[in-house]
C-alpha positions in Angstrom: 115.1 39.7 310.5 113.5 42.6 308.7 111.0 41.4 306.1 112.3 42.2 302.6 110.2 44.5 300.4 110.1 44.2 296.6 110.3 46.9 294.0 108.5 46.1 290.7 109.4 47.9 287.5 108.8 47.5 283.8 111.0 47.3 280.7 110.3 47.1 277.0 112.0 44.3 275.0 113.5 44.9 271.5 110.3 43.5 270.0 108.1 45.8 272.0 106.8 43.5 274.8 106.4 45.0 278.3 108.1 42.8 280.9 107.5 43.2 284.6 110.6 42.6 286.8 111.2 42.9 290.5 114.1 43.1 292.9 114.3 42.4 296.7 117.0 42.0 299.2 120.7 43.1 299.2 124.0 41.5 298.6 125.5 39.8 295.5 123.0 39.7 292.6 121.1 36.5 291.8 118.8 36.6 288.7 116.1 34.0 288.5 115.0 33.2 285.0 111.3 33.0 284.4 109.6 29.6 284.8 106.1 28.3 284.4 103.4 30.7 285.4 104.6 33.4 287.8 103.0 36.5 289.1 105.4 38.9 290.9 102.8 40.3 293.2 100.6 37.3 293.8 103.4 34.9 294.6 105.1 37.3 297.0 102.9 36.0 299.8 102.0 32.6 298.3 102.2 29.3 300.3 104.0 27.7 297.3 106.7 30.3 296.4 107.0 32.6 299.5 109.8 30.6 301.2 111.8 30.5 297.9 111.6 34.3 297.6 112.4 34.9 301.2 115.4 32.6 301.2 117.0 34.1 298.1 116.2 37.7 299.1 117.7 37.1 302.6 121.1 36.3 301.0 121.1 38.0 297.6 119.8 41.0 295.7 117.1 38.8 294.0 116.0 39.8 290.6 113.0 38.0 289.0 110.5 38.6 286.3 107.3 37.4 284.7 107.9 35.9 281.3 106.2 37.2 278.2 102.6 35.9 278.0 102.0 35.7 281.8 101.8 37.4 285.2 102.2 41.2 285.2 104.0 41.1 281.8 102.1 41.5 278.5 99.8 38.5 277.8 99.3 39.1 274.1 102.6 38.4 272.5 103.3 36.9 269.1 106.7 35.3 269.7 107.1 32.7 272.4 110.3 31.2 271.0 113.3 30.0 273.1 115.5 32.7 271.4 113.1 35.3 272.8 113.3 33.8 276.3 117.1 34.2 276.2 116.7 37.8 274.8 114.2 38.6 277.6 116.7 37.4 280.2 119.3 39.6 278.6 116.9 42.6 278.8 116.2 42.0 282.5 119.9 41.7 283.3 120.6 45.0 281.5 117.8 46.7 283.5 119.1 45.3 286.8 122.4 46.9 286.0 124.7 44.5 287.8 128.3 45.7 287.7 129.7 42.4 288.9 129.3 38.8 287.7 126.0 37.4 289.1 124.5 34.0 289.9 121.7 32.6 287.7 118.9 30.5 289.1 117.1 28.3 286.5 114.1 26.4 287.8 112.4 23.9 285.4 112.3 25.4 281.9 114.4 28.4 283.3 117.4 26.1 283.4 117.7 25.9 279.6 117.4 29.7 279.3 120.1 30.2 282.0 122.4 27.7 280.2 122.0 29.4 276.9 122.7 32.8 278.5 125.8 31.5 280.3 127.3 30.1 277.1 126.6 33.3 275.3 127.9 35.6 278.2 130.4 33.5 280.2 132.1 36.6 281.7 128.8 37.8 283.3 127.8 34.7 285.2 129.6 33.6 288.5 127.4 30.6 289.4 124.7 28.5 287.7 122.1 27.0 290.0 119.7 24.6 288.1 116.8 23.0 289.9 114.3 20.5 288.3 115.8 21.6 284.9 116.2 20.0 281.6 118.0 20.4 278.3 115.3 18.6 276.3 111.6 19.4 276.3 109.0 16.6 276.6 108.6 16.4 272.8 112.3 15.8 272.4 112.7 12.9 274.8 111.7 10.0 272.6 109.0 9.0 275.2 105.8 8.4 273.2 103.5 7.9 276.3 104.5 11.1 278.0 104.4 12.9 274.6 100.7 11.8 274.1 99.8 13.1 277.6 101.6 16.4 277.0 99.8 17.0 273.7 96.5 16.2 275.4 97.3 18.8 278.1 98.1 21.4 275.4 94.7 20.8 273.8 92.9 21.0 277.1 94.7 24.2 278.0 93.4 25.8 274.8 89.8 24.7 275.6 89.5 24.7 279.4 92.1 27.0 280.9 89.9 29.9 281.8 87.0 27.8 282.9 85.5 28.6 286.3 85.6 24.9 287.2 89.1 24.2 288.5 89.0 20.5 287.6 91.4 20.8 284.7 93.8 23.1 286.5 93.8 20.6 289.4 95.2 18.0 287.0 98.0 20.4 286.4 98.6 21.3 290.1 98.6 17.7 291.3 101.5 17.0 288.9 103.5 20.0 290.2 103.0 19.6 293.9 101.7 16.1 294.7 102.7 16.6 298.3 100.9 19.9 298.6 98.3 20.8 301.3 94.8 21.8 300.3 95.7 25.5 300.7 98.8 25.1 298.5 96.8 23.2 295.8 94.1 25.8 295.9 96.6 28.6 295.6 98.4 27.0 292.6 95.0 26.4 290.9 94.2 30.1 291.3 97.7 31.1 290.1 97.1 29.2 286.8 93.8 31.1 286.2 95.2 34.5 287.2 98.4 34.5 285.3 97.7 33.8 281.7 95.2 33.3 278.9 94.2 29.9 277.5 96.0 30.8 274.2 99.2 31.8 275.9 99.1 28.8 278.3 98.9 26.4 275.3 101.6 28.4 273.4 104.0 28.4 276.3 103.5 24.6 276.8 104.1 24.0 273.1 107.3 26.1 273.1 108.7 24.3 276.2 108.0 20.9 274.7 110.4 21.5 271.7 113.3 23.0 273.6 116.6 21.2 273.0 119.9 22.7 274.1 121.7 19.4 274.6 124.6 20.5 272.3 125.3 23.6 274.4 126.0 21.6 277.6 129.7 20.9 276.8 130.3 24.6 276.2 129.3 25.8 279.7 132.3 27.3 281.6 130.5 28.5 284.7 130.6 26.6 288.0 127.3 24.7 288.0 125.1 23.1 290.7 122.3 20.8 289.5 119.6 19.9 292.0 116.8 17.5 291.3 113.9 15.8 293.2 114.1 12.0 293.0 110.4 11.5 292.1 109.7 14.7 290.2 106.9 13.8 287.8 107.1 17.0 285.7 110.8 16.6 284.9 112.1 13.1 285.5 115.4 12.9 287.4 117.0 11.4 284.2 116.9 14.9 282.8 118.9 16.2 285.8 121.5 13.5 285.2 121.8 14.5 281.6 122.5 18.1 282.6 125.0 17.2 285.3 126.8 14.7 283.0 126.9 17.1 280.1 128.2 20.2 281.9 131.9 20.1 282.6 132.6 19.9 286.4 128.9 20.2 287.4 127.9 19.1 291.0 124.8 17.1 291.3 122.5 16.9 294.4 119.6 14.5 294.5 116.7 15.6 296.7 114.3 13.3 298.5 111.0 14.7 297.2 108.3 14.1 294.6 107.4 17.8 294.3 108.5 19.8 291.2 108.3 22.9 293.4 109.9 22.2 296.8 107.6 23.0 299.7 108.7 24.7 302.9 108.0 21.9 305.4 109.9 19.1 303.6 113.5 18.1 304.6 114.5 18.4 300.9 114.0 22.2 301.1 116.5 22.4 304.0 118.9 20.3 301.9 118.4 22.6 298.9 119.2 25.7 300.9 122.3 24.2 302.5 123.6 23.1 299.1 123.0 26.5 297.5 124.7 28.5 300.3 127.7 26.1 300.3 128.0 26.3 296.5 127.8 30.1 296.4 130.1 30.5 299.4 127.5 32.5 301.4 126.4 32.0 304.9 129.3 29.8 306.0 130.8 31.5 309.1 134.5 30.9 309.9 135.2 28.7 312.9 134.7 30.7 316.2 133.1 33.6 314.4 129.8 35.2 315.4 126.9 33.9 313.2 126.0 37.6 312.6 128.6 37.6 309.9 127.0 34.7 308.1 124.5 37.0 306.3 127.4 39.0 304.7 128.1 38.3 301.0 131.8 37.5 300.0 132.1 41.1 298.7 130.7 42.6 301.9 133.3 40.6 303.9 136.1 42.0 301.8 134.7 45.5 302.3 134.5 45.0 306.1 138.1 43.7 306.1 139.2 46.9 304.4 137.2 49.1 306.7 138.8 47.4 309.7 142.2 48.2 308.1 141.1 51.9 308.2 140.6 52.4 304.4 138.0 55.0 303.2 135.5 54.4 300.4 137.7 55.7 297.6 140.6 53.5 298.7 138.4 50.5 299.0 137.1 51.2 295.5 140.6 51.3 294.2 141.7 48.1 296.0 138.7 46.1 294.7 138.5 47.7 291.2 134.8 48.7 291.7 133.1 52.1 291.7 132.8 54.3 294.8 129.0 54.1 294.5 129.2 50.3 294.7 131.4 50.5 297.8 128.8 52.9 299.4 126.1 50.3 298.7 128.1 47.5 300.2 128.9 49.6 303.3 125.3 50.5 303.8 124.2 46.9 303.3 126.7 45.5 305.8 125.9 48.2 308.4 122.2 47.1 308.0 123.0 43.4 308.4 125.3 44.0 311.5 123.0 46.6 313.1 125.7 49.3 313.3 125.6 53.0 312.1 129.2 54.1 311.8 132.6 52.7 310.6 133.9 52.9 314.1 131.1 50.7 315.4 131.6 48.3 312.5 135.3 48.0 313.4 134.6 47.3 317.1 131.8 44.9 316.2 134.1 42.9 313.9 137.0 42.9 316.4 134.9 41.8 319.4 133.0 39.0 317.6 135.9 37.2 316.1 135.6 38.3 312.5 138.1 36.5 310.3 139.6 39.3 308.2 139.9 38.1 304.6 139.2 34.6 305.8 136.2 33.9 303.6 136.8 33.8 299.9 134.3 33.7 297.1 134.2 30.3 295.4 134.4 30.3 291.6 
């Protein structure tokens, strides 16, 4: 499969902060909310995040961004409030210009941001995928021991974050990926140093600690999948149970892992991918159908069905109530995925390989 490339751009938020955002892949849009310490360029080839980016950009048009205060976005920002995080997600969605409802991926603290966005804009979000997430930050969980540790880490971040000695950052890393290799641990240590300043690191930790969106859970109307690692130290599985129990109709998947960031070689990663593809209705070929069609999004399958019926782009646009430009994009994506160049080739390819016309509907 052709390696995806990413395109990085900048936007300016209403309060004047420059945010870096990137897109990669083709297909239905999936927007990943910012989570702890990202760097769009540095994590593209990282041994900790590379498989996540590859998986999502193989199946979706993946949109992600560095949050205010870190990565390729502005580091010096005054406001690190939860309301700003939701506003930043709104700015990225506007820049990505998705004409159709899209999936939202919230990892860790990103889950709360996604939930607040979905409650505010229910018509925009087709699916919510929450991994390792929580509705209540550490300082809102009524757990004095964890609270003391967390406050100590905030103080240490302020004092030791930029230090050349990685010992403090190692404390951090070992909590995120206890099952990591030396290479993965080393990379995560370096990520910490490269992506933010001591002041921003402490500020981001503080802001995360006081998040509490528990009262929003009952208002979610979007189909939701909650996935959580059984022995996650950063976000205990109880927090995942609270999300799944509070969100009407949410599905819950428990993963056999102790890592807060799933690593590529663990069985839990395979389980995660299967659950996501099944939940979003992507990559599940009809019985007797060539696996080549598995990479098509539900919308691309609809377009291929209409091409096979002999419809032109304008007619397809009318039938699906989308713009002709969007149809052209879908046609070009599905030609790429099937390795064909013309409509005639696409029709023959579909007929000869058992394509089930209209037989694969979008869930949700």
